[in-house]
C-alpha positions in Angstrom: -18.5 56.3 9.8 -19.9 57.8 7.0 -21.7 60.7 9.2 -18.3 62.7 10.1 -17.8 62.5 6.3 -21.7 63.8 5.2 -21.2 66.8 7.6 -18.1 67.6 7.1 -19.2 71.5 5.6 -21.0 71.9 8.6 -18.1 71.0 10.9 -15.7 73.0 8.9 -18.3 76.1 9.8 -18.2 75.6 12.8 -14.5 75.3 13.6 -14.4 78.5 11.7 -16.7 80.3 13.8 -14.7 78.5 16.9 -11.7 79.7 15.6 -12.6 83.1 15.9 -13.4 82.8 19.1 -12.1 81.8 22.5 -12.1 77.9 21.8 -12.4 76.4 25.4 -16.0 78.5 25.5 -17.3 77.7 22.1 -20.2 74.9 22.7 -19.6 73.0 19.7 -15.9 72.3 21.1 -17.5 70.8 24.1 -19.6 68.8 21.8 -16.5 67.4 19.9 -14.8 66.4 23.3 -17.7 63.9 23.9 -18.0 62.6 19.7 -17.7 58.9 19.1 -15.3 59.6 16.2 -11.4 60.7 16.1 -11.6 64.4 15.3 -8.0 66.8 15.0 -7.9 70.2 13.9 -4.6 71.6 13.1 -3.5 75.3 12.7 -1.1 76.8 9.6 2.1 75.3 10.6 0.4 71.5 11.0 0.3 71.9 15.1 -2.6 70.3 16.2 -5.0 73.0 18.1 -7.5 70.2 19.5 -8.0 66.3 19.6 -10.7 64.8 21.3 -10.4 61.8 23.5 -10.9 59.1 20.6 -7.8 61.1 19.0 -6.3 60.4 22.3 -6.8 56.8 22.9 -6.2 56.1 19.1 -2.5 57.3 19.4 -2.2 56.4 23.5 -2.1 60.0 25.1 -3.5 61.5 28.3 -6.0 64.3 27.5 -4.4 67.9 26.4 -1.1 65.9 25.8 -1.6 66.3 21.7 -1.8 69.9 21.6 1.0 72.0 20.2 2.6 68.7 18.9 3.3 68.9 15.0 0.6 66.6 12.9 4.1 64.7 11.6 4.3 63.1 15.2 1.4 61.0 14.8 1.3 60.4 10.5 3.4 59.1 9.2 4.3 62.6 6.6 7.2 64.9 6.7 5.3 68.3 6.9 1.7 69.6 6.6 2.6 70.4 3.2 2.6 66.5 2.1 -0.7 66.5 3.6 -2.3 69.1 1.6 -1.0 67.7 -1.6 -3.3 64.4 -1.2 -6.4 67.7 -2.1 -6.5 68.0 -5.4 -7.7 71.7 -6.0 -10.0 73.0 -6.6 -11.7 70.3 -3.9 -11.0 71.4 -0.4 -11.6 67.7 1.0 -9.8 64.0 0.3 -10.0 60.8 1.8 -7.0 58.9 1.9 -7.8 55.6 2.2 -4.3 54.1 3.8 -1.9 56.1 5.4 0.3 54.8 8.4 0.5 56.4 12.2 2.5 56.3 14.9 1.0 55.0 18.5 2.8 56.8 21.6 5.0 53.6 22.0 6.3 53.4 18.7 3.7 51.0 17.2 2.3 51.5 13.9 -1.2 51.9 12.6 -2.8 51.9 9.8 -5.2 54.9 9.1 -7.9 56.0 7.1 -8.0 59.9 7.0 -10.2 62.5 6.0 -8.8 65.9 5.5 -10.9 68.8 4.6 -8.7 72.4 4.6 -10.0 75.8 4.5 -8.8 79.2 4.9 -9.4 81.5 7.5 -9.0 85.5 7.4 -7.3 85.6 11.1 -5.3 82.1 11.1 -4.8 81.1 7.4 -4.9 77.5 6.4 -6.4 75.2 9.0 -7.5 71.3 8.8 -9.9 69.4 10.3 -8.8 65.5 9.9 -11.6 62.6 10.8 -9.2 59.5 11.9 -10.2 56.0 11.8 -7.9 53.2 12.9 -8.4 50.3 10.0 -5.6 48.1 11.2 -7.9 44.9 11.8 -9.9 45.7 8.7 -7.3 45.0 6.8 -6.5 41.9 8.8 -9.7 40.6 8.6 -9.6 41.3 4.6 -6.4 40.0 4.1 -7.9 37.0 5.9 -10.5 36.7 3.7 -8.5 37.1 0.5 -6.3 34.1 2.0 -9.4 31.9 2.4 -10.9 32.6 -1.1 -7.4 31.4 -2.4 -7.4 28.6 -0.4 -10.9 27.7 -1.7 -10.2 28.7 -5.3 -7.1 26.6 -4.9 -9.2 23.8 -3.5 -11.4 24.0 -6.1 -8.7 24.3 -9.3 -7.1 21.2 -7.3 -9.8 19.2 -7.3 -11.0 20.0 -10.8 -14.2 21.4 -9.9 -16.7 23.0 -12.0 -18.8 25.6 -10.3 -21.7 27.4 -11.7 -24.6 30.0 -10.9 -28.2 29.3 -12.2 -31.0 32.2 -12.0 -34.5 30.4 -12.2 -36.0 33.5 -12.6 -34.8 34.2 -16.2 -33.2 30.8 -16.6 -29.5 32.0 -17.2 -26.5 30.1 -15.9 -22.9 31.1 -15.5 -20.6 28.8 -15.6 -16.5 28.6 -14.2 -13.9 27.8 -16.7 -13.5 24.4 -14.8 -17.3 23.4 -15.5 -16.4 23.8 -19.5 -13.4 21.7 -19.3 -15.4 19.0 -17.9 -17.6 19.4 -21.1 -14.5 19.8 -23.3 -15.6 22.8 -24.0 -12.9 25.7 -24.8 -13.1 29.2 -23.8 -14.0 30.1 -27.3 -16.9 27.5 -28.1 -19.6 29.7 -28.5 -22.4 27.1 -27.4 -25.4 27.5 -25.0 -24.0 25.3 -21.9 -27.7 24.3 -20.5 -28.4 22.9 -24.4 -24.9 21.5 -24.7 -25.2 19.6 -20.9 -28.7 18.7 -21.6 -27.7 16.5 -24.7 -24.7 15.1 -23.6 -26.6 13.9 -20.5 -27.7 10.3 -20.7 -31.4 10.2 -21.8 -32.3 7.5 -18.6 -30.4 9.8 -16.2 -31.8 13.5 -17.6 -34.4 13.3 -14.6 -32.2 12.5 -11.8 -29.6 15.5 -13.2 -32.5 17.8 -12.6 -33.9 16.6 -9.1 -31.6 18.6 -7.2 -32.9 22.2 -8.9 -36.6 21.0 -8.9 -36.1 20.5 -5.3 -34.3 23.4 -4.1 -37.0 25.6 -6.2 -39.6 23.5 -4.3 -38.3 24.5 -1.2 -38.3 20.7 -0.5 -34.0 21.0 -0.1 -31.8 23.6 1.0 -29.1 21.7 -0.8 -29.2 18.2 -3.0 -27.5 16.1 -5.2 -26.9 13.9 -7.9 -24.8 11.1 -9.9 -25.6 10.5 -13.4 -23.9 9.7 -16.9 -22.4 12.4 -19.0 -21.4 11.4 -22.9 -18.3 12.7 -24.1 -17.9 15.4 -26.5 -16.7 12.7 -29.4 -19.7 10.6 -28.0 -17.1 7.7 -27.8 -17.5 7.2 -24.2 -19.8 7.8 -20.8 -18.2 9.1 -17.8 -19.6 9.8 -14.4 -20.6 13.3 -13.0 -21.7 14.3 -9.4 -23.4 17.8 -9.2 -24.1 19.5 -6.3 -26.3 22.1 -5.9 -27.5 24.8 -2.7 -29.7 27.5 -2.6 -27.5 30.6 -2.6 -30.3 33.7 -3.0 -33.4 34.5 -2.0 -36.3 37.3 -2.6 -37.9 39.3 0.2 -40.7 36.6 0.1 -38.0 33.5 0.7 -38.3 32.1 -3.2 -34.9 30.9 -4.5 -33.8 33.8 -7.2 -30.2 31.8 -7.1 -28.6 28.3 -6.9 -25.2 27.7 -6.8 -23.8 24.4 -8.0 -20.5 22.2 -8.4 -20.4 19.7 -10.5 -17.0 17.2 -10.8 -15.9 14.0 -12.7 -16.3 11.1 -10.9 -15.4 8.7 -13.4 -12.4 7.0 -11.6 -14.6 7.0 -8.4 -17.2 5.3 -9.7 -14.3 2.6 -11.6 -13.0 2.2 -8.0 -16.8 1.5 -7.1 -17.5 -1.1 -8.8 -14.0 -2.4 -9.0 -14.9 -2.9 -4.9 -18.4 -4.1 -5.5 -17.2 -7.2 -8.0 -14.5 -7.6 -5.5 -17.0 -7.9 -2.6 -19.0 -9.9 -4.6 -16.4 -12.4 -5.5 -15.3 -12.7 -2.0 -19.1 -13.4 -1.1 -19.2 -16.3 -3.7 -15.9 -17.6 -3.1 -16.6 -17.6 0.9 -20.1 -19.3 0.5 -18.8 -22.3 -1.1 -20.2 -25.3 -0.6 -17.4 -27.4 -0.8 -14.5 -25.8 0.9 -15.2 -24.3 4.6 -14.4 -20.8 5.2 -13.9 -19.1 8.7 -13.6 -15.2 9.7 -11.2 -15.7 12.5 -10.8 -12.4 14.8 -7.4 -11.3 16.7 -8.5 -13.2 19.9 -9.0 -16.3 18.1 -12.8 -16.3 18.3 -14.8 -17.1 15.0 -17.1 -14.3 13.9 -18.6 -16.3 10.6 -18.6 -19.4 9.0 -20.1 -20.4 5.6 -22.6 -23.3 5.5 -19.8 -25.8 4.2 -18.0 -25.5 7.7 -21.2 -26.6 9.4 -21.4 -29.4 7.2 -18.1 -30.3 7.6 -18.3 -30.7 11.4 -22.0 -31.0 12.4 -22.1 -28.3 13.8 -24.5 -25.3 13.5 -23.6 -21.8 12.5 -24.7 -20.5 15.8 -23.1 -23.2 17.9 -19.9 -23.0 15.6 -19.4 -19.0 16.8 -19.2 -19.7 20.2 -16.2 -21.8 19.7 -12.9 -20.2 19.5 -9.9 -21.1 17.4 -8.9 -24.0 19.2 -11.7 -25.5 20.5 -12.5 -27.7 17.4 -8.8 -28.7 16.9 -7.7 -32.1 18.5 -5.5 -31.5 21.9 -2.3 -32.8 20.2 -2.2 -30.7 17.0 -2.8 -27.5 19.0 0.5 -26.4 20.0 1.8 -26.4 16.4 -1.1 -24.4 15.2 -1.1 -21.6 18.0 2.9 -20.9 17.6 2.0 -20.8 13.7 -1.1 -18.4 14.4 1.3 -16.5 16.9 3.9 -15.6 14.2 1.4 -15.0 11.7 -0.2 -12.2 13.9 3.0 -10.5 14.8 4.0 -10.4 11.1 6.7 -13.3 11.4 4.8 -15.4 8.1 2.7 -13.9 5.7 0.4 -16.9 6.2 0.5 -20.9 6.7 -0.7 -24.1 5.9 -1.3 -27.0 8.3 -2.7 -30.5 8.4 -4.2 -31.3 11.6 -7.5 -33.2 13.2 -10.8 -31.2 14.0 -13.2 -32.6 16.1 -16.5 -33.2 14.8 -19.9 -32.9 16.6 -20.3 -36.4 16.8 -16.9 -36.6 18.6 -15.4 -38.4 15.4 -11.8 -37.2 13.9 -11.7 -35.3 10.5 -8.6 -34.5 8.9 -8.2 -31.3 7.5 -5.7 -29.3 5.3 -5.9 -25.6 7.0 -4.7 -22.4 5.0 -4.9 -19.3 7.3 -4.1 -15.8 5.8 -4.2 -12.6 7.4 -6.1 -9.6 6.4 -4.7 -5.7 7.2 -6.8 -2.2 7.5 -5.6 0.6 5.4 -3.0 1.4 7.8 -1.2 -2.2 7.7 -2.5 -3.1 11.0 -3.9 -6.6 11.4 -7.5 -6.6 11.3 -8.9 -10.3 10.9 -7.8 -13.8 9.6 -9.3 -15.8 6.9 -9.4 -19.7 7.2 -9.8 -22.3 4.6 -10.2 -25.8 5.6 -10.6 -28.8 3.3 -11.6 -32.4 4.4 -8.5 -34.5 3.9 -9.9 -37.5 5.7 -10.3 -39.8 2.8 -7.3 -38.6 1.2 -5.2 -39.5 4.5 -6.6 -42.7 4.8 -5.6 -43.4 0.9 -2.4 -42.2 0.8 -2.0 -44.3 4.4 -3.2 -47.6 2.6 -0.6 -46.8 -0.4 2.5 -46.3 1.6 1.7 -49.0 3.6 1.4 -51.2 0.2 4.3 -49.6 -1.3 6.4 -50.1 2.2 5.0 -53.9 2.2 6.1 -54.8 -1.3 9.4 -52.9 -0.9 10.5 -54.5 2.1 8.9 -58.0 0.4 11.2 -57.3 -2.3 14.5 -56.0 -0.9 14.9 -59.5 1.1 14.9 -61.8 -1.7 16.8 -59.1 -3.8 19.7 -59.2 -1.2 19.8 -62.9 -1.3 20.0 -62.9 -5.0 22.8 -60.0 -5.5 24.8 -62.0 -3.0 24.7 -65.5 -4.8 25.3 -63.6 -8.1 28.8 -62.2 -6.2 29.4 -65.4 -5.2 29.1 -67.0 -8.4 31.1 -64.1 -10.1 34.2 -64.7 -7.4 34.1 -68.8 -8.0 37.6 -69.9 -9.4 37.1 -73.4 -9.5 35.0 -73.6 -12.6 35.0 -70.6 -14.8 32.3 -69.7 -17.0 32.2 -69.3 -20.3 32.4 -65.4 -21.7 28.9 -65.7 -22.4 27.8 -67.0 -18.8 29.8 -63.8 -17.5 28.5 -61.3 -19.9 24.9 -62.9 -18.6 26.3 -62.7 -15.1 27.7 -59.4 -15.1 23.8 -57.8 -16.6 22.2 -60.1 -14.1 24.2 -57.8 -11.3 23.9 -54.8 -12.9 20.0 -55.0 -12.9 19.6 -56.1 -9.4 21.8 -53.2 -7.9 19.6 -51.1 -10.2 16.5 -52.5 -8.9 18.2 -52.3 -4.9 18.6 -48.9 -5.6 14.7 -48.4 -7.0 13.9 -49.9 -3.8 15.6 -48.0 -1.5 14.2 -44.8 -3.1 10.9 -45.5 -2.8 11.5 -46.6 1.0 13.4 -43.2 1.2 10.9 -41.1 -0.4 7.7 -42.5 1.7 10.0 -41.8 5.1 10.0 -38.3 3.7 6.9 -38.2 2.9 5.8 -39.2 6.3 8.3 -37.1 8.1 9.6 -40.3 9.4 13.5 -39.9 8.3 16.3 -39.9 11.0 19.3 -38.3 10.9 22.7 -38.0 13.1 25.0 -35.2 12.4 28.1 -34.6 13.5 30.9 -32.8 12.4 32.6 -34.4 9.5 35.9 -33.4 7.3 34.2 -32.6 3.7 37.0 -33.3 1.1 36.9 -36.9 2.6 33.2 -37.7 2.4 33.2 -36.4 -1.2 36.8 -37.8 -2.4 35.0 -41.4 -1.1 31.5 -40.4 -3.2 33.7 -39.9 -6.1 35.6 -43.1 -5.9 32.3 -44.7 -5.3 31.2 -43.5 -9.3 34.4 -44.2 -10.7 32.6 -47.3 -12.6 29.9 -45.1 -14.0 32.2 -42.7 -14.8 34.6 -44.9 -16.4 31.5 -46.0 -18.3 30.2 -42.7 -19.5 34.2 -41.8 -20.6 34.4 -39.0 -18.2 36.7 -37.8 -15.2 36.0 -36.3 -11.8 38.2 -33.4 -10.4 38.0 -32.5 -6.9 38.6 -28.9 -6.4 39.2 -28.0 -2.6 41.3 -24.7 -1.6 40.9 -25.9 1.9 40.8 -29.4 3.0 40.1 -28.5 6.5 36.6 -27.4 5.5 34.0 -29.0 8.1 30.2 -28.9 8.5 27.5 -31.2 10.4 26.3 -34.1 8.0 24.8 -37.1 8.2 27.5 -39.3 6.5 25.4 -41.8 5.3 23.0 -39.0 3.9 25.8 -37.1 2.8 27.0 -39.8 0.5 23.9 -40.6 -0.7 23.5 -37.0 -2.0 26.7 -37.0 -3.6 26.0 -40.3 -5.1 22.5 -38.7 -6.7 24.1 -35.7 -8.1 27.6 -37.5 -9.6 25.1 -40.0 -11.6 23.0 -37.4 -12.7 26.3 -35.5 -14.0 27.9 -38.4 -15.2 24.1 -39.7 -17.1 24.4 -36.4 -19.0 28.0 -35.0 -19.7 29.5 -35.6 -22.9 31.8 -38.2 -23.7 35.7 -37.2 -22.9 34.6 -34.8 -20.8 35.3 -33.5 -17.3 32.9 -33.0 -13.8 34.3 -30.7 -11.7 33.3 -30.8 -7.9 33.8 -28.0 -5.9 34.2 -27.6 -2.0 34.4 -23.5 -1.0 34.2 -22.6 2.9 31.8 -19.5 3.4 30.4 -17.1 5.8 28.3 -19.8 7.7 28.4 -22.5 5.2 30.0 -24.9 2.8 29.2 -24.9 -0.6 30.0 -28.2 -2.4 28.9 -28.2 -6.3 28.9 -30.0 -9.2 29.4 -29.0 -12.7 29.4 -30.8 -16.1 29.2 -30.0 -19.7 26.2 -30.8 -21.9 23.3 -29.4 -23.3 21.5 -27.9 -20.0 18.4 -28.2 -18.6 15.4 -26.6 -21.1 14.2 -23.3 -19.4 10.7 -24.5 -19.6 11.7 -27.4 -17.3 13.4 -25.7 -14.8 10.8 -25.0 -12.0 10.2 -28.8 -11.6 13.4 -30.2 -11.4 13.1 -31.1 -7.8 9.9 -32.5 -8.0 8.7 -36.1 -7.1 9.0 -38.1 -10.4 10.0 -35.9 -12.7 13.0 -36.0 -15.4 14.7 -33.1 -17.4 15.4 -35.0 -20.2 13.3 -38.2 -21.0 12.2 -40.8 -24.3 14.2 -40.8 -26.6 16.4 -37.5 -26.5 18.1 -39.0 -23.5 17.0 -42.3 -22.6 18.8 -42.4 -19.4 16.8 -44.6 -17.4 16.0 -43.6 -13.8 12.5 -43.2 -11.2 13.0 -39.1 -11.0 12.7 -39.7 -7.1 16.6 -38.9 -7.0 17.1 -35.1 -6.9 13.5 -34.6 -4.7 14.9 -37.1 -2.3 18.2 -35.2 -2.4 16.6 -32.0 -1.8 14.4 -33.5 1.4 17.7 -34.7 2.7 20.0 -31.0 2.4 16.9 -29.0 3.7 16.0 -31.5 6.5 20.1 -30.8 7.8 19.8 -27.6 7.9 21.3 -26.7 4.0 20.3 -25.1 1.0 19.9 -26.5 -2.4 19.8 -24.9 -6.1 21.3 -25.3 -9.5 22.2 -22.7 -12.5 21.6 -24.2 -16.3 23.0 -22.6 -19.2 21.6 -24.9 -22.2 24.6 -26.1 -24.5 26.9 -24.9 -21.9 27.3 -25.9 -18.1 25.2 -27.1 -15.6 25.9 -26.9 -11.8 23.9 -28.3 -9.0 25.0 -27.3 -5.0 23.8 -27.6 -1.9 25.3 -26.2 1.8 26.6 -27.4 4.8 26.0 -26.0 7.6 29.1 -25.0 9.6 27.8 -25.0 13.1 25.2 -27.5 14.0 21.7 -26.7 12.9 20.2 -28.0 16.5 17.0 -30.2 16.3 17.7 -31.7 13.3 18.5 -35.0 14.8 15.4 -36.4 14.4 12.8 -35.5 12.2 
């Protein structure tokens, strides 16, 4: 588009000659009609004397329609004088880089206009206009600016330092962010190449320079490296990544400019190292020689097993991988595990643990403790399952032997103990031959010790039943305040001995729930016995019965030293006693609360406690208002 500007003086002279003749007959007028630039001639009053076909198309007019119109009809100027104002004397032409034009349909155009003025002796001032539509150029330039702005924002946001290296004179230009990465301020006067080389780890310098070598030798168009860079104070090492590409070549095709980007990847490296350590830890854990590990797909098929699984079950790894998760499970145990597996897969539970029988390659049975966890992908969707298998065959055999032994011993004790206690009660009731005070005292002691021994035997038998899931329950709706009052009456003797009083608090005596009366009495006996043992003499034990929306809450509160915070987490564990030894020589087996918890939970309730040292301790449990269903037999 420079040709019209370069020959504008020739155009001006030609137009001057043409105006002194008949325009339509002048040969150059005929030539201008076919020029591929928009041309326009204006008279002294701003009227359009001539416009070629490019001008007509630019403004949307047919041939001849623009003739005699004023320039203000197509350019956003108020008069010809305003157009002349763009020309600064003594100049006779100017380039208006951006001016608004008006299309015939009313659309606005953005134009570049070259204006030339000359004085004709007969017709006065004349103007020649060369017009160019720059709307698309401006739009493209705007898009380029926006793109550059976005790119710059991305670079700044990502904290990427950029640089250009000139290998001809061995100079480098770096951005402010590049200096920041090297902890250099804008006022630090240092040779950035020397600073960078001195800070790169000596073992990494060759690797850091390798991308430059590859690009200069035309081996690569672009290259990347990672290296350690020392902090400016010399206290630590960080990781940097540099990407370099050839950005300019000479006429012979040799690189004469390299462009690069540098970013701090210390956090990425730390994450990679942590991930690598985690993977290594998982691999070491997975390959445990003792515990079997299996990766199970969502469809239940086995994807990977460790050597321990092969050793436990007697199959080769290749054979096991042809099975699904249930093939190795005894048919009688498949139902429970399939239910748990589906609950885990649907997200109802986070993991599960089950004891089941596995079938070995030789057909024998192995009891296994199986723990299954689900692993999810980055979107939180199930990906696969990790299954851990521990052989507990010998443990179960020993537990069965222990249970049988304890049961046998307990039953063998119960029968003679019942006879002994019956005989003692009979002796106590004899009136024909009154016993001496010493004999009565010994008889009373014998009865109390016999009762304690019977309670111990009963607790051991109950504990074994709960451990084997053989405890039976018979639930029915009962008015709870009556059962509580019966339990309080049964505890009166112990309360009198300890000099404590029991208060029953029941705002609604009609409150009822589903309980096994015999087991409810056992729960109350254990809680009242504990409260009586640890309550100070002369104090009161409060038993409250409060109806709630779905259950009735029963609590037993006593004042006293309370339960030490360090022991509270173990309160319901078997054989645990919160105040053993010389501090509280209260006796007991440590099974009472464990059995109480089993009874409450297996009959559909919940149990817990709150204890404030040296103030109040409250044990509570709930009884369901509606039949929990399926709890009649466990």
